[in-house]
C-alpha positions in Angstrom: -11.8 -2.4 6.1 -15.4 -0.4 6.4 -16.9 0.5 9.5 -20.1 2.0 8.3 -22.6 2.0 5.9 -24.6 3.9 3.4 -23.9 5.9 0.0 -24.3 9.4 1.7 -20.8 10.9 2.0 -19.6 14.4 3.1 -18.5 16.9 0.5 -14.6 16.9 -0.4 -12.9 19.3 2.1 -12.3 22.6 0.9 -9.5 23.4 2.9 -7.2 21.5 5.2 -3.9 23.5 6.6 -1.6 20.9 6.6 -2.8 18.6 4.2 -4.5 16.1 6.4 -6.9 13.2 5.6 -10.3 13.2 6.8 -12.0 9.9 7.9 -15.0 9.6 5.8 -16.2 6.7 7.8 -16.7 8.6 11.0 -17.0 12.2 10.6 -19.9 12.8 8.5 -22.6 15.4 9.2 -25.8 14.2 10.5 -27.7 15.2 7.5 -26.8 13.1 4.6 -25.8 14.7 1.3 -25.7 13.1 -2.2 -22.2 12.7 -3.3 -21.6 12.8 -7.2 -20.4 9.3 -7.2 -23.7 8.1 -5.3 -25.5 8.7 -8.7 -27.0 5.4 -10.2 -26.9 3.5 -6.8 -29.9 1.2 -5.8 -32.1 2.5 -3.3 -31.2 0.1 -0.7 -27.2 1.1 -1.2 -28.4 4.9 -0.9 -30.3 4.5 2.4 -28.6 6.9 5.1 -27.0 5.0 8.1 -26.0 7.7 10.4 -28.1 6.6 13.4 -26.1 3.5 13.3 -22.8 5.1 13.0 -23.5 7.8 15.6 -24.9 5.3 18.2 -21.0 4.5 19.3 -19.3 6.4 21.7 -17.8 9.7 20.7 -14.1 10.1 19.9 -11.5 12.9 19.8 -9.6 13.8 17.0 -7.0 16.6 16.0 -7.4 19.8 14.1 -4.7 22.4 13.3 -4.7 25.7 15.0 -2.6 28.8 14.6 0.4 29.4 17.0 1.5 33.1 18.1 4.3 32.8 15.8 1.9 31.9 12.8 3.1 28.0 12.6 0.7 25.3 12.8 0.0 23.1 15.8 -2.3 20.5 16.9 -5.0 20.6 19.3 -7.5 18.0 20.4 -11.2 18.6 19.0 -14.3 16.8 19.8 -16.2 14.8 17.5 -18.8 16.6 15.4 -19.3 19.2 13.0 -16.3 21.7 12.5 -17.4 25.4 12.1 -15.0 26.0 9.2 -15.5 22.9 7.5 -11.6 21.8 7.8 -10.8 18.5 7.5 -9.6 16.6 10.3 -7.4 13.5 11.1 -8.1 10.6 13.0 -5.4 9.6 15.6 -4.3 6.3 17.0 -3.1 5.5 20.3 -1.5 2.8 22.3 2.1 2.4 20.9 3.7 0.7 17.9 1.9 -2.5 18.4 -1.6 -1.1 19.6 -3.8 -3.0 16.9 -2.3 -6.2 17.9 -4.4 -6.0 21.3 -7.4 -6.9 19.4 -7.7 -10.5 19.2 -9.1 -10.6 15.6 -6.4 -8.5 14.1 -3.8 -10.8 16.2 -5.2 -13.9 14.5 -5.0 -12.4 11.2 -1.2 -11.1 11.7 0.0 -14.3 13.1 -1.4 -16.4 9.9 0.0 -13.6 7.6 3.6 -13.9 9.1 3.5 -17.5 8.3 2.2 -17.2 4.6 4.2 -14.3 3.9 7.3 -16.2 4.8 5.9 -19.1 2.6 5.1 -16.5 -0.2 8.6 -15.1 -0.3 10.2 -18.5 -0.5 8.1 -19.3 -3.4 8.9 -16.2 -5.4 12.8 -16.9 -4.8 12.2 -20.8 -5.7 10.0 -20.1 -8.8 12.6 -17.9 -10.3 15.3 -20.0 -9.6 13.1 -23.0 -11.1 12.4 -20.9 -14.6 16.0 -19.9 -14.8 16.9 -23.8 -14.0 14.6 -25.2 -16.9 15.1 -22.5 -19.5 18.4 -20.8 -18.8 17.0 -17.6 -19.8 16.5 -14.2 -17.6 13.7 -13.5 -20.2 11.7 -16.2 -19.0 12.0 -15.2 -15.4 10.5 -11.6 -16.3 7.7 -13.3 -18.4 6.6 -15.3 -15.2 6.7 -12.1 -13.1 4.5 -10.0 -15.9 2.1 -13.0 -16.0 1.8 -12.8 -12.3 1.1 -9.0 -12.1 -0.7 -8.9 -15.6 -4.3 -9.9 -14.2 -4.1 -7.0 -11.7 -3.5 -4.5 -14.5 -6.3 -5.9 -16.7 -8.8 -7.0 -14.1 -8.0 -5.2 -10.8 -11.1 -2.9 -10.8 -13.3 -5.6 -11.0 -11.8 -7.1 -7.8 -12.8 -3.8 -5.9 -16.5 -4.6 -7.0 -16.3 -7.9 -5.9 -14.8 -6.9 -2.6 -17.6 -4.5 -2.0 -20.3 -6.9 -3.0 -19.3 -9.9 -0.8 -18.6 -10.6 2.8 -14.8 -9.9 3.0 -14.0 -12.7 5.2 -15.6 -15.3 3.2 -13.8 -14.2 0.1 -10.3 -14.5 2.0 -11.3 -17.8 3.1 -11.6 -18.7 -0.6 -8.5 -16.7 -2.1 -6.1 -17.9 0.6 -7.3 -21.8 -0.1 -6.8 -21.0 -3.7 -3.1 -19.8 -3.2 -2.3 -22.6 -1.2 -3.8 -25.1 -3.7 -1.6 -23.4 -6.5 1.4 -23.7 -4.3 0.7 -27.4 -3.5 0.1 -28.1 -7.4 3.7 -26.4 -8.1 5.1 -28.6 -5.4 3.6 -32.0 -6.9 4.8 -31.1 -10.4 7.9 -30.3 -9.0 8.6 -33.2 -6.9 7.0 -35.8 -9.6 9.8 -34.6 -12.1 6.9 -33.6 -14.6 7.3 -29.9 -14.3 7.9 -27.7 -17.4 8.1 -23.9 -17.8 4.3 -23.7 -19.2 3.3 -25.0 -15.9 5.2 -22.3 -13.8 3.6 -20.0 -16.2 0.0 -21.0 -15.9 0.4 -21.2 -12.0 1.7 -17.6 -12.0 -1.2 -16.4 -14.2 -3.9 -18.1 -11.8 -2.1 -16.7 -8.7 -2.5 -13.2 -10.2 -6.2 -13.7 -11.2 -6.9 -14.7 -7.3 -4.6 -11.8 -6.3 -7.1 -9.5 -8.1 -9.8 -10.4 -5.6 -7.6 -11.2 -2.5 -5.8 -7.6 -2.6 -8.7 -5.1 -2.2 -10.4 -7.7 0.3 -7.4 -8.1 2.4 -6.8 -4.3 2.3 -10.6 -3.4 3.4 -10.7 -6.2 5.5 -8.3 -4.7 8.0 -10.7 -1.9 8.9 -13.6 -4.3 9.6 -10.7 -6.1 12.5 -9.6 -2.9 14.0 -11.9 -0.1 13.3 -10.9 3.5 12.2 -9.0 4.5 15.3 -6.5 1.6 14.8 -6.5 1.5 10.7 -3.1 3.1 10.6 -1.2 1.1 12.9 -2.6 -2.0 11.5 -1.6 -1.0 8.0 2.0 -0.3 9.4 2.0 -3.6 11.0 0.9 -5.3 7.9 3.8 -4.1 6.0 6.4 -4.8 8.8 4.8 -8.2 8.7 5.5 -8.5 5.3 9.2 -7.0 5.4 10.0 -9.6 8.3 9.1 -12.5 6.1 11.2 -10.8 3.2 14.2 -11.2 6.0 13.3 -14.7 6.4 12.0 -16.3 3.4 14.5 -16.0 0.8 17.1 -17.3 3.4 14.9 -20.4 4.0 14.4 -20.8 0.4 18.1 -21.0 -0.4 18.6 -23.6 2.2 15.8 -25.7 0.9 16.8 -25.4 -2.8 20.3 -26.4 -2.1 19.5 -29.2 0.5 16.4 -31.0 -0.4 15.4 -29.4 -3.8 12.8 -26.8 -5.0 9.6 -28.9 -4.6 9.8 -29.0 -0.7 9.9 -25.0 -0.9 6.8 -25.1 -2.9 5.3 -27.7 -0.5 5.9 -25.6 2.5 4.6 -22.4 0.6 1.3 -24.4 0.2 1.0 -25.8 3.7 1.8 -22.1 5.0 -1.6 -20.9 4.0 -3.1 -23.1 6.5 -2.4 -20.6 9.3 -4.3 -17.6 7.7 -7.2 -19.8 7.0 -7.1 -20.9 10.8 -6.9 -17.3 11.6 -9.9 -16.3 9.7 -12.0 -19.4 11.2 -11.1 -18.8 14.5 -12.4 -15.0 14.3 -15.2 -13.6 16.6 -17.4 -12.4 14.0 -19.6 -10.5 16.4 -16.4 -8.2 17.0 -15.8 -7.2 13.2 -17.1 -3.6 12.5 -19.3 -4.8 9.7 -19.6 -3.0 6.5 -22.8 -2.9 4.4 -22.5 -5.0 1.5 -23.4 -3.2 -2.0 -26.1 -5.1 -4.0 -25.4 -6.1 -7.1 -26.3 -3.4 -9.9 -25.4 -1.9 -12.9 -22.6 0.8 -13.3 -20.9 -0.1 -10.2 -17.3 0.0 -11.9 -17.9 3.3 -13.1 -19.4 4.4 -10.0 -16.3 3.9 -8.3 -14.2 5.6 -10.9 -16.5 8.7 -10.8 -16.3 8.8 -7.1 -12.4 8.8 -7.2 -12.3 11.4 -10.0 -14.6 13.5 -7.8 -12.3 13.9 -4.6 -9.0 15.0 -5.2 -7.6 13.8 -1.7 -8.3 10.3 -3.2 -7.1 10.8 -6.7 -3.8 12.3 -6.6 -2.1 10.0 -4.0 -3.3 7.3 -6.2 -1.8 9.0 -9.1 1.5 9.5 -7.1 1.8 5.8 -6.0 1.3 4.7 -9.4 4.3 6.8 -10.6 6.4 5.7 -8.0 5.5 2.2 -8.1 5.9 1.9 -12.0 9.1 3.9 -12.1 10.8 3.9 -8.7 10.3 0.4 -7.2 12.3 -1.6 -9.7 14.8 -2.6 -7.6 15.3 -6.1 -8.8 16.7 -4.8 -12.1 18.9 -2.1 -10.6 20.4 -4.2 -7.8 21.5 -6.9 -9.9 22.9 -4.8 -12.1 24.6 -3.1 -9.4 25.9 -6.4 -7.9 27.1 -7.8 -11.2 28.1 -5.1 -13.3 29.0 -1.8 -11.2 30.4 -3.5 -8.1 31.6 -6.9 -9.6 30.0 -8.4 -6.4 28.1 -11.3 -7.5 24.9 -13.1 -6.1 26.1 -12.6 -2.8 26.3 -8.9 -3.0 22.9 -9.0 -4.6 21.4 -10.9 -1.4 23.0 -8.5 0.9 21.7 -5.6 -1.0 18.0 -7.0 -0.6 18.9 -7.6 3.1 19.5 -3.8 3.5 16.7 -2.8 1.5 14.4 -5.0 3.6 15.7 -3.7 6.8 15.2 -0.3 5.9 11.5 -1.1 5.1 11.0 -2.8 8.1 12.2 0.3 10.0 10.0 2.5 7.9 7.0 0.2 8.6 7.5 0.2 12.3 8.1 4.0 12.5 4.8 4.4 10.8 2.9 2.3 13.0 4.2 4.8 15.9 2.6 7.8 14.0 -0.9 8.7 15.3 -2.2 10.3 12.1 -2.5 10.1 8.4 -1.1 13.1 6.8 -0.9 14.1 3.0 2.2 16.3 4.0 4.3 13.3 5.1 3.5 11.6 1.8 4.5 14.2 -0.5 7.8 14.8 1.4 8.7 11.4 1.7 8.0 10.5 -1.9 10.3 13.6 -2.6 12.9 12.4 -0.5 12.8 9.0 -1.8 13.1 10.3 -5.5 16.1 12.6 -4.5 18.0 9.4 -2.6 17.5 7.3 -5.6 19.2 10.1 -7.8 21.9 10.2 -5.0 22.4 6.9 -4.8 22.6 6.0 -8.1 26.2 7.9 -8.7 27.7 6.6 -5.4 31.3 5.6 -6.5 31.6 3.3 -3.3 29.8 0.2 -2.5 29.8 1.0 1.2 27.9 4.2 0.4 25.5 2.5 -1.9 25.0 -0.1 0.7 24.4 2.5 3.5 21.9 4.6 1.4 19.6 1.7 0.7 18.6 1.7 4.3 16.8 5.1 4.1 15.5 4.3 0.3 14.0 1.4 1.8 12.4 3.4 4.9 11.2 5.9 2.9 9.7 3.9 0.1 7.5 2.0 2.9 6.7 5.4 4.3 5.4 6.5 1.1 3.3 3.6 0.4 1.9 3.4 4.1 0.9 7.1 3.9 -0.8 6.8 0.7 -2.6 3.7 1.4 -4.0 4.6 4.8 -4.8 8.2 3.4 -6.7 6.7 0.6 -8.4 4.3 3.0 -9.6 6.7 5.6 -10.8 9.3 3.0 -13.1 6.7 1.4 -16.7 6.1 2.2 -17.2 2.5 3.5 -19.2 1.1 0.7 -16.6 2.5 -1.7 -13.6 1.3 0.0 -13.0 -2.0 -1.9 -13.3 -0.1 -5.5 -11.0 2.5 -4.3 -8.4 0.3 -2.8 -8.6 -2.1 -6.0 -7.8 1.2 -7.7 -5.0 1.8 -5.6 -3.4 -1.6 -5.8 -4.1 -1.9 -9.9 -2.1 1.4 -10.1 0.7 0.6 -7.6 1.2 -3.1 -8.7 -0.4 -3.2 -12.2 2.3 -0.7 -13.5 5.1 -3.4 -12.9 4.7 -4.9 -16.4 5.1 -1.4 -17.9 7.8 0.2 -15.9 9.8 -3.0 -15.5 10.5 -3.7 -19.1 11.0 0.1 -19.8 13.4 0.8 -16.9 15.2 -2.5 -18.0 15.7 -1.2 -21.2 17.0 1.9 -20.0 19.5 0.0 -17.7 20.5 -2.1 -20.6 21.1 0.6 -23.0 22.6 3.6 -20.9 23.8 1.7 -17.8 22.7 0.8 -14.1 23.2 4.2 -12.9 21.3 6.1 -15.5 18.6 3.5 -14.8 18.6 4.1 -11.6 18.7 8.0 -11.5 15.9 7.8 -14.2 13.6 6.1 -11.8 14.5 8.9 -9.2 13.9 11.9 -11.3 10.3 10.5 -12.5 9.6 9.7 -8.6 10.8 13.3 -7.6 8.8 14.9 -10.4 5.8 13.0 -9.6 5.8 13.8 -5.9 6.6 17.5 -6.6 3.9 18.1 -8.9 1.4 16.1 -6.8 2.3 18.3 -3.9 1.8 21.5 -5.9 -1.9 20.2 -6.9 -2.9 19.2 -3.4 -1.5 22.4 -1.8 -3.7 24.5 -4.4 -6.9 22.2 -3.9 -6.3 22.5 -0.1 -5.8 26.5 -0.5 -2.1 26.3 1.1 1.1 27.1 0.2 4.9 25.7 1.4 6.4 28.1 3.7 10.1 27.4 4.7 11.6 29.4 7.6 15.0 29.2 8.2 15.2 31.7 11.4 16.9 30.2 14.4 19.3 28.0 12.7 16.8 25.4 11.9 14.9 25.0 8.9 11.1 24.1 9.4 8.8 23.3 6.6 5.4 23.7 6.7 2.2 24.2 4.7 0.3 27.7 5.6 -2.8 29.2 4.2 -2.1 31.2 1.2 -4.0 34.6 2.7 -1.6 34.3 5.6 1.6 33.8 3.4 0.5 36.8 1.0 -0.1 39.0 4.2 3.3 38.1 5.4 4.7 39.0 2.5 2.9 42.4 2.0 
């Protein structure tokens, strides 16, 4: 997912009236300025490449202008220097599925939907197999923890590897390794020799492969589509994953009851042939090549310093860390509601998951239609997500609980996609792998921490308190991060109730103070 090269980066924006995210990969000034994160880089990696980046066609972007009534409005501006230093946002065009017009991304998405269905089949089958072998729900939890533990422990090193080597070659390796893990579990299960420690080991190995696969796959998206279609492609990736979530579990249930768990694992292993074929068929000359960061000392620390020095990166990552750790524990809560609160059993639990997947799919498709990446949307969506989790936790009726799962799924995906694209577009190309590895480590790596903690709260105080706790933490985190970002950007929240229609917007502090005076 990088489109340019060089270690020179534009300074962090001093002001952005609507908390928009700048695209560092394409909006740098013509004269390079050394960023704090570039200390300790080798001369080769610090060589400016502005001539290469500026040789392509100019694009247009949007910036905020003030309307007569003092509200913000978007207007088109040309690529180039912005007189007041205001950060600009890159817009996308072409509709909901615009990035699918790009052949390389179309191959990637086609292979991904096949392997994602296989992955969801394997997840359901794996949990069922462990439960069948041990009769213990705790053993299922151990399997999940082992699969996510490597991301927590080694996630940042995966980003260093993703920045150092060609991402397409890395994905050929990681997708092959994931397929072999699936086939190994299939052979053990079909032969009747499978034991629970085999499942534990394969789950851990999958987690280790994911450490490299996640940042490589995330950052490879921009290499396929370029910055103009990045947001759309990231949104379609999420829609792809959620579509598979609607299909995979149902197929797994049919296979388990008809031919056995082993064949579900076999089909999962074979499903990785699709993304491998897509990667091999790509036209490499059409990729937006990124400059590989040469091997050197301190690259991990360099990545951490880089994120720490850019508020538009660190605070979205902090926010998704809290929400991923405390707000996304739906397997715990939905199981408890299905079995304890509403006495519905496994069928009701499956229905809850379908509703969540449907809402998530809707959120992903809506995100694909939007043409810009705004931190304002991230904060507001995260706050609404927390409020709805609190509201749904005290629902006395199962129909109301079910109905509210749709917007919760939609807002959860909106939060994730907004954070993902904001972080990617605000990162320098040569740092994007390390930045995205930190993002995924925080978002996914918190599961071994938040899961047991929220599970204990749910077991001790009940499902309603457990669900509400996740919502409260998500709401407080979103409000705090929103306040910090508004102070960094020099804006404040303005709520206008005139005309009977509430309007919420971020406006410059000096304007708000003048109005109050």
